[in-house]
C-alpha positions as CSV (number, residue, x, y, z in Angstrom):
1,X,-0.1,0.0,0.0
2,X,1.6,3.2,-0.7
3,X,0.1,4.8,2.6
4,X,2.2,2.3,5.4
5,X,5.5,2.3,6.2
6,X,7.0,0.0,2.5
7,X,4.9,2.8,0.7
8,X,6.9,5.1,2.2
9,X,9.8,3.2,2.2
10,X,9.7,3.1,-2.0
11,X,8.9,6.2,-2.3
12,X,11.5,8.0,-0.1
13,X,14.4,6.4,-2.8
14,X,13.5,9.6,-5.3
15,X,14.0,11.8,-2.1
16,X,16.7,13.5,-2.8
17,X,19.1,14.9,-0.3
18,X,20.0,18.2,-0.2
19,X,16.8,19.5,-0.4
20,X,16.5,19.3,3.4
21,X,20.5,20.7,3.9
22,X,19.3,23.8,4.4
23,X,20.0,26.1,7.6
24,X,16.5,27.7,8.9
25,X,18.3,30.1,11.6
26,X,16.8,33.2,11.7
27,X,13.4,31.8,10.5
28,X,10.4,31.4,12.5
29,X,7.9,28.4,12.4
30,X,4.8,27.6,14.6
31,X,3.1,24.5,14.4
32,X,0.0,23.6,16.3
33,X,-0.3,20.0,18.0
34,X,2.8,19.8,18.6
35,X,3.4,17.8,22.0
36,X,2.9,14.5,20.1
37,X,2.0,12.4,16.6
38,X,3.0,14.4,13.2
39,X,3.5,17.7,14.6
40,X,5.5,17.2,17.6
41,X,8.3,14.6,14.4
42,X,8.1,17.9,12.9
43,X,8.7,21.0,15.8
44,X,11.6,18.6,16.2
45,X,13.0,18.4,12.4
46,X,12.1,22.2,12.0
47,X,14.0,22.5,15.2
48,X,17.5,20.5,14.3
49,X,17.7,22.6,11.0
50,X,17.4,25.3,13.3
51,X,14.5,27.3,13.1
52,X,12.8,28.8,16.2
53,X,10.3,26.5,16.9
54,X,6.9,27.5,19.2
55,X,4.4,24.5,19.8
56,X,1.2,25.3,19.9
57,X,-0.7,22.6,22.4
58,X,-4.3,23.2,23.5
59,X,-3.0,20.9,27.0
60,X,-0.3,23.0,28.7
61,X,0.7,20.2,30.4
62,X,1.2,18.1,27.8
63,X,3.2,21.0,26.2
64,X,5.3,21.3,28.9
65,X,6.7,17.5,28.8
66,X,7.2,17.9,24.6
67,X,8.4,20.8,24.8
68,X,11.5,19.8,27.8
69,X,11.9,16.5,26.1
70,X,12.3,17.8,22.4
71,X,14.8,20.6,23.8
72,X,17.0,18.2,25.4
73,X,17.2,16.1,22.2
74,X,17.5,19.1,19.9
75,X,19.4,22.0,21.4
76,X,16.8,24.4,19.7
77,X,15.3,27.2,20.3
78,X,12.5,26.2,21.2
79,X,8.3,28.1,23.0
80,X,5.3,26.9,24.3
81,X,2.3,29.4,23.5
82,X,-1.0,27.2,25.2
83,X,-3.5,27.3,22.1
84,X,-6.6,25.7,21.6
85,X,-7.5,26.5,18.2
86,X,-11.6,25.4,18.0
87,X,-11.6,28.7,20.7
88,X,-11.6,31.9,18.4
89,X,-10.9,34.0,21.7
90,X,-8.1,31.8,22.2
91,X,-6.7,32.7,18.8
92,X,-7.4,36.3,20.0
93,X,-5.3,36.2,23.2
94,X,-2.4,34.9,21.1
95,X,-1.9,37.5,18.3
96,X,-2.5,39.8,20.9
97,X,-0.3,38.7,23.5
98,X,1.7,36.1,22.5
99,X,2.5,35.5,19.0
100,X,6.1,36.4,17.6
101,X,6.6,39.6,15.5
102,X,7.8,37.4,12.5
103,X,6.7,34.2,11.4
104,X,8.1,32.3,8.3
105,X,6.8,28.8,9.3
106,X,2.6,28.0,10.1
107,X,1.8,24.6,10.3
108,X,-2.1,23.4,10.9
109,X,-1.0,20.1,12.0
110,X,-3.4,20.0,15.7
111,X,-6.5,17.8,15.3
112,X,-9.5,16.0,16.6
113,X,-11.6,13.1,15.6
114,X,-14.3,13.0,18.1
115,X,-17.4,10.1,18.5
116,X,-20.3,12.5,19.6
117,X,-21.5,16.1,18.2
118,X,-19.5,18.7,20.5
119,X,-19.8,21.8,19.8
120,X,-17.0,25.2,21.1
121,X,-18.0,27.7,22.7
122,X,-18.5,30.2,19.3
123,X,-21.5,27.2,18.2
124,X,-19.6,25.1,15.6
125,X,-18.9,21.8,15.3
126,X,-15.6,21.1,17.5
127,X,-13.7,19.2,14.1
128,X,-15.0,22.2,12.2
129,X,-13.5,24.5,14.3
130,X,-10.2,23.0,15.4
131,X,-9.1,21.8,12.1
132,X,-10.9,25.0,9.7
133,X,-12.0,28.0,11.5
134,X,-9.5,28.6,14.4
135,X,-6.8,28.3,11.9
136,X,-8.2,30.7,9.3
137,X,-8.6,33.2,12.2
138,X,-4.9,32.2,13.0
139,X,-3.6,32.2,9.1
140,X,-5.2,36.0,8.7
141,X,-4.4,37.4,12.5
142,X,-0.7,36.5,10.9
143,X,-1.0,37.8,7.5
144,X,1.3,41.0,8.5
145,X,4.3,39.0,10.2
146,X,4.5,36.8,7.2
147,X,4.5,38.8,3.9
148,X,8.3,39.0,2.7
149,X,8.8,41.2,-0.8
150,X,10.2,39.7,-4.0
151,X,13.7,39.7,-2.7
152,X,13.4,37.4,0.1
153,X,12.3,33.5,0.5
154,X,8.2,33.4,0.4
155,X,6.2,32.7,4.2
156,X,5.0,29.3,4.2
157,X,1.9,27.7,5.5
158,X,1.5,23.8,5.4
159,X,-1.9,21.6,5.9
160,X,-1.9,18.6,7.3
161,X,-5.1,16.8,5.3
162,X,-5.8,13.6,5.4
163,X,-6.1,10.6,3.1
164,X,-9.8,10.3,4.5
165,X,-11.0,12.9,2.1
166,X,-10.2,11.2,-0.9
167,X,-14.1,9.9,-0.6
168,X,-15.7,13.2,0.0
169,X,-17.5,16.3,-1.8
170,X,-16.8,19.8,-0.7
171,X,-20.6,20.4,1.2
172,X,-20.5,23.9,3.7
173,X,-24.0,22.5,3.9
174,X,-22.9,19.0,5.7
175,X,-19.6,21.0,7.7
176,X,-22.0,23.5,9.3
177,X,-24.4,21.0,10.1
178,X,-25.7,20.9,13.9
179,X,-28.7,18.4,14.4
180,X,-29.0,15.2,13.3
181,X,-26.6,11.4,13.0
182,X,-22.8,11.9,13.8
183,X,-20.0,10.2,12.4
184,X,-17.1,11.3,13.5
185,X,-14.6,9.6,11.0
186,X,-16.8,11.4,8.1
187,X,-17.2,14.6,9.6
188,X,-13.2,14.6,9.8
189,X,-12.9,13.5,6.4
190,X,-15.9,16.1,5.0
191,X,-13.1,18.8,7.4
192,X,-10.0,17.0,5.4
193,X,-11.8,18.8,2.1
194,X,-12.6,21.5,3.6
195,X,-8.7,21.8,4.6
196,X,-7.4,21.3,1.0
197,X,-9.8,23.6,-1.0
198,X,-9.5,26.1,2.0
199,X,-5.2,25.9,0.6
200,X,-6.2,26.2,-3.2
201,X,-8.2,29.3,-2.3
202,X,-5.9,31.2,-0.1
203,X,-3.1,30.5,-2.1
204,X,-4.4,32.2,-5.3
205,X,-5.4,35.1,-2.8
206,X,-1.8,35.3,-1.6
207,X,-0.3,35.5,-5.1
208,X,2.2,38.8,-4.8
209,X,2.2,38.3,-1.1
210,X,5.4,36.5,0.1
211,X,2.9,33.5,0.9
212,X,2.5,30.5,0.1
213,X,0.1,27.8,0.9
214,X,0.1,24.4,0.6
215,X,-1.9,21.0,1.4
216,X,-0.6,17.1,2.4
217,X,-1.2,14.5,3.1
218,X,0.9,12.2,5.1
219,X,-0.7,8.8,5.1
220,X,-1.0,6.0,7.7
221,X,1.2,7.0,10.4
222,X,0.9,5.4,13.9
223,X,0.4,8.5,16.5
224,X,-1.2,8.6,19.7
225,X,-4.5,10.1,17.8
226,X,-5.0,7.3,15.6
227,X,-4.8,4.9,18.5
228,X,-6.8,7.0,20.8
229,X,-9.7,7.5,18.3
230,X,-9.0,4.9,15.5
231,X,-8.5,2.0,17.7
232,X,-9.2,-0.7,15.6
233,X,-7.8,0.8,12.4
234,X,-5.0,1.3,14.7
235,X,-4.7,-2.8,16.0
236,X,-5.2,-4.2,12.2
237,X,-2.5,-1.8,10.8
238,X,0.0,-0.6,14.1
239,X,2.9,-3.6,12.2
240,X,2.4,-1.3,9.0
241,X,2.4,1.8,10.0
242,X,4.5,4.9,8.8
243,X,6.4,6.4,11.9
244,X,5.5,9.5,13.5
245,X,8.8,11.7,12.0
246,X,7.7,9.2,8.2
247,X,4.6,11.4,8.3
248,X,6.3,14.2,9.0
249,X,8.4,14.7,6.2
250,X,6.3,16.4,3.6
251,X,5.2,18.9,6.1
252,X,8.4,19.8,7.2
253,X,9.8,19.5,3.1
254,X,6.7,21.7,1.9
255,X,8.4,24.0,5.4
256,X,12.0,24.2,4.3
257,X,12.9,23.2,0.8
258,X,14.7,26.2,-0.8
259,X,14.1,24.7,-4.8
260,X,9.9,24.3,-4.0
261,X,10.0,28.3,-2.4
262,X,7.6,29.5,-4.7
263,X,5.0,26.4,-4.8
264,X,1.9,27.4,-4.2
265,X,-1.6,25.5,-3.8
266,X,-0.5,22.5,-4.2
267,X,-2.0,18.7,-2.1
268,X,1.4,16.8,-1.9
269,X,2.7,13.1,-0.8
270,X,5.7,11.8,0.1
271,X,6.9,14.8,-1.7
272,X,5.3,14.7,-4.6
273,X,1.8,17.0,-6.0
274,X,-0.5,14.4,-5.5
275,X,-4.0,14.8,-7.5
276,X,-6.6,15.6,-4.9
277,X,-10.4,14.5,-6.8
278,X,-9.1,10.8,-8.1
279,X,-12.4,9.3,-7.2
280,X,-15.5,10.2,-9.7
281,X,-17.6,12.5,-7.6
282,X,-15.5,14.1,-5.4
283,X,-14.5,17.2,-7.5
284,X,-16.2,20.4,-5.7
285,X,-18.3,22.9,-8.1
286,X,-16.7,26.2,-8.1
287,X,-19.8,27.6,-6.5
288,X,-19.2,25.4,-4.0
289,X,-15.5,26.9,-3.2
290,X,-17.1,30.1,-2.9
291,X,-19.3,29.0,-0.6
292,X,-16.6,27.6,1.0
293,X,-14.6,31.1,0.9
294,X,-17.6,33.0,2.7
295,X,-18.8,30.6,5.2
296,X,-15.1,30.5,6.5
297,X,-15.1,34.1,7.0
298,X,-17.8,34.4,8.9
299,X,-17.6,31.4,11.1
300,X,-14.1,32.8,12.1
301,X,-15.7,36.1,12.3
302,X,-12.8,37.5,10.1
303,X,-12.8,39.5,6.7
304,X,-9.6,39.1,4.3
305,X,-8.3,41.8,4.1
């Protein structure tokens, strides 16, 4: 299977070692959900490359443990910010009081896969709030700190999506659904589809501003989140799951590789651009893309500048 560890190792044969032979000293990276799994592996890799890394973690206690571990293992400059991306008030507080004055890399990795419908204090379904609405509000709030002149390397936004989105077609109506049966896996896949489309929409609007936006699929990685949210899947596949570092490889590549600095609006898997809608009936209509752009601004109480 291309998504398991054997697929990664097969694909890795074509990787160019020089792509990540890079010094990120002077660059500032924000990584959400950085206390475990792919987020932690991403934070570690970027710190080893020399970046100053801000770990954005919902659970401050778990974040403190991860921060101590990564400081000890990398010797890098790492910081912790307690930030629950599902809460717009928390995003605003972070932007006002904690966010660094310059941001070069923004990795949207924080996630939630729920077994029942729950809502944020803003009245948003929690999967939607965590994966899409909060990250959009954070991105918009950081634009002034990320914009670069044409003679400088662009800042980069990276969205960690999921292969589950392959089976789903974008539906803004489903994203905003508040009642009826709830299937956490399906809701997760719907929001992950929306992430990929939103990344493309951002890329279109960021042309000429020195900021790129790309989404990626990490494959099947054995993370604490997968183990807790999908225990049966984890049990059946644990022998072939990718490591968190393997799942994070394309995230780090998108965030750091000089060769692809100007690429934007793509969807990537194992350092190769991938189709977003290979299955029949999963390509969204233009009017649904426009509907998503309008809805995410309304949900986030944010107006695109």
